[in-house]
C-alpha positions in Angstrom: 20.8 -14.2 -2.6 18.5 -17.2 -3.2 17.5 -17.2 0.4 16.4 -13.5 0.4 14.2 -14.1 -2.6 12.3 -16.9 -0.7 11.9 -14.8 2.4 10.9 -11.6 0.5 7.5 -13.2 -0.2 6.9 -13.5 3.6 7.4 -9.8 4.3 4.5 -7.5 4.7 3.6 -4.4 2.7 0.7 -1.9 2.3 -2.3 -3.0 0.1 -5.6 -1.3 -0.9 -8.4 -3.0 1.1 -11.3 -1.0 -0.4 -11.6 0.8 -3.8 -10.2 4.4 -3.6 -11.4 7.2 -5.8 -9.2 9.9 -7.2 -8.6 12.6 -4.5 -9.9 10.3 -1.7 -7.9 10.3 1.5 -6.0 7.1 2.7 -7.5 5.8 6.0 -7.2 2.8 8.2 -10.4 1.6 6.5 -9.1 1.5 2.9 -5.4 0.4 3.4 -4.0 -2.6 5.2 -0.6 -4.2 5.9 -0.6 -7.8 4.6 1.6 -10.3 2.8 3.4 -10.6 0.3 5.7 -7.6 0.0 4.9 -6.0 -3.4 3.9 -2.6 -2.1 5.3 0.1 0.2 6.9 -1.0 3.5 4.7 -0.9 6.6 6.9 1.8 8.2 5.1 4.3 5.9 1.6 3.4 7.0 1.2 6.3 9.5 2.7 8.8 7.1 0.3 7.9 4.4 -2.9 8.3 6.5 -4.7 11.5 5.6 -2.9 11.9 2.2 -4.9 11.9 -1.0 -4.7 9.5 -4.0 -3.6 10.7 -7.4 -6.1 8.4 -9.3 -8.5 5.5 -8.8 -7.0 2.5 -7.1 -8.8 -0.8 -7.1 -9.1 -3.3 -4.2 -6.1 -5.6 -3.8 -3.6 -3.4 -5.4 -0.2 -3.0 -3.7 0.3 0.6 -2.7 3.1 2.4 -4.5 4.5 5.9 -4.0 3.3 7.0 -7.4 -0.4 6.6 -6.2 0.1 9.3 -3.4 -0.3 13.1 -4.0 2.5 15.1 -2.4 
C-alpha cells in the first residue's frame, strides 16, 4: 500500500561501511546496519560475519546476497 512505501524508507538494512576487496571477510568494521532499507535485512548481520565477498564492493553500497560467497 501507499503507507508501506513511505515507511519502507525508514527501515534499516546492511550497508558496506569500508571498501571490501574480493575474498575479504565481512566484519563488524566493514559492514553496518543503517537506513534506508535497500540492502539485506539486519537479521542476517550475525550470519554474514566471517563470510567472504565474491568481488570488490565499494563504500556505501547496500549489501545483497549476490555479493556473498556460499
